[in-house]
N, C-alpha and C positions, 0 to 999 in steps of 0.2 A: 497502507504501503508496507507494513511490517511483514505481511505474508509473502510479498514479492521479494523483499530483501532476504527473507528467510530461505526461500527456495534457491535464490541465487547463491547464497552462502553454502547451503548444503551440497549443491552440485559441485561447487569448487572444492568443498571438503572431501567429497568422494573421490574426485580426481587426484587430490593431494595424497590421500592415504593409500590409494591403490597403486600409486606410482612406485613404491619401494617398500620392501618388507621392513627396512630399518625404521620407517615411519609407522607402519601398520602394527607390528608386533607389540609395541608398548601399550596399545589399547587394550590388550588382554594379558595382563601380567600373570594371572593365576590359571592360565589355560595351557594345556599340553602343546608341544610343538606340532604334533600331527594335526590337532584341531585347528591351530592357527594357520598351518599350511593349507588345510582344506578350505577354511573360510577365505583366505587370501586368493586362492585359485578360483573359488566361486565368484569372487568380486571381479576377477579378470574376465571371466567367461560370461557374465550376465550384466545387463543394463538395468539400473534402478530408474523407474519411470516416475515422473512428478506430474501432479495435477493441482491446479488452483481452483477453488470453488467459484462457480459462475464465470469461468474463463471462456465459455462458449465452445470449448472443445472437450474431448474425452480421451483419456489415456487408456491404451489397450494393453492387456497383459500384466503379469506379475513378475517381480515385486513392484509394488506401487506405494508412493508416498503422496497422499491426498491432503492438501493443506487448506484449512479454513481459518478465517479471521473473525474475531469478535472484539467489540470495543465497549469499555465501561467508563463511567465518569470517574474523575479523580476527586476525592472527597474534599470538602471545605474550600471550595472556590466558587466565585461568581462567574457568570457568563461574560466573556469579552472583557477581561481585565485590561486596562490600558497600561502598558509598560513604560513608555516614554514617548516624547514628541520630537520630530525632526523637521527641518526645513529643506525642501528640495531646491533644485537649480532655478525654478521659476518663482521661488519665494513662497510657495504654498506650504502651510503647516499640516502635518499629518501625524496621527498617533499610530502606535503599533498595538493591536489588540491580540490577546493570546488566550489559549485554552489548553490545559493539560488533559490528555486522555490516556487511559491505560489500555493498550492494545494487546490482545492475547492471540497467539498462534496455536492452533491445534493440528499437529501433524499425525494423520492416521496412516499407520504403516500396515500394509497387507502383503503376505507372502504365503507360500505353500508349506513352508517348513519353519519350525520354531527357531532353529539355528539361524536362519536368514533374518528373522525378526530381531533376534538378539544382536546380530551383526549390524543391521541398519540402525537399530536403536543406539548402539554405542557410537556409530559413525556420526549420528546427529549430535549426541552429547559432546563428542570430541570436537566437532566442527564449530559448535557454538562457543566453546572455550577458545579455539584457535582464532576465530574471527570476532571475538567480543569487542575488540578495539575498533573494528570497522563499523560496527553498529553505533558505537558512541560517536565516531566521526561523522556518521550519516545523520546525526541529530537526535538520536534516542538518548534519554537521560540515564537510563539503566536498562539492563536485561536480566530477568529473573527466571530461573528454572522453577516451574510450579508443579511438576510432578508427572507421573506416568501411570496409565491404567494397567491392570494385570494383562499378562499375555494369555489370551484365550482364543479358542476357535470362534470365528464369526458365524453366529447362528443364522443370520439373515442369508448368508451365502450358502450355508449348509443345506438349506431348503431347496436350493437350485442344483444340488448334487455336486457342489464344489467344496473341497476340503481346504479352507483358507484360514490362516491365523491372523489376528489383528491386535494392534496395540496403539495407543494414542500417547504422544509426547507433547507436553504443553510448555510454552514459554510466554512470558509477559514482558512488555516494554513500556516505559513511560515516555510519551511523545508530546512535544510542544508544537501546537498549531498556532502560527503567528501570521497575521495579515496586516497590511497598512490600510489606513482609512483617512482620507482627506476631510478636514473639518468642514470646509465650505461646501463640499459635495454632500455631506451627511445632513447639513442644515436645509438643503433645498431639494434633494433628489426625491422624485416621486410624489411631491406635494401637489403640483399643478401640471396640467398639460402645457407643453411649450406653446408660447404665443407667436403667431406668424405675423410678419409685417404685412400691412395692407398697402398695396401699390395700385395707383391709377394713373392714366396719362391723358392729357388733353387731346382734343381732336387735331390740334396743330402739330402734335408730336407724333413720331412714328413708334411702332412697337419695339424697334431696335434700341431706341433711346430710353424706353421705359422698362422693357423686360416683361411686360404683360400685354395681353391682347385686349381689344375693346377700347372704348374712349368715353370721355365725359365732356359734355358741352357745357361751358360756363357762360351764363348770360349776365349782362349788366343789369337786368331787371331784378330788383331786390325781392320781388314776390316769387320768383322762379326758384 
């Protein structure tokens, strides 16, 4: 889910910083006024498209931020650690089992111009600072900036006759997966097939009284 939360945050961040030069200009403190004005105007005139890996759709056109998610184990922990037990309203006892995972988002930024890449890269960094508390409130234990690849032309697209620059921005977050498990269910689930009740009715009874069709004749002869 970190990738979906990441995309949601970046979209809101772009909307936030493009709304006013007062918010936008501090992102580039060592840049000339003319360059800041040019980048801000480009942000007004262009839509940054987003795509999530395996989303079933395709984003068309540039600039594009394609987001992928990887997950790694968190060192020195066993599987399904039991945190504590609780009793529900029906009196059933259940434990909460948890697992820490380190989720990493890789945001691949593509654009036709290096200046656009720099702009989007800075917008992503600023947005993650702006909404860091929102990720903590969403259940992530922390959010760590893990680096950026060099800004280079994408050689794979160059072969198609396209001049496109690419850069990857990476963030990692420690996430807690926690589920409830009922003790009595865990002791019996999946061990045996469920046993069905066997029902028969005498000839003297009707199917409505028994719930099953057919009949059994009971004889007083002990040999029958």
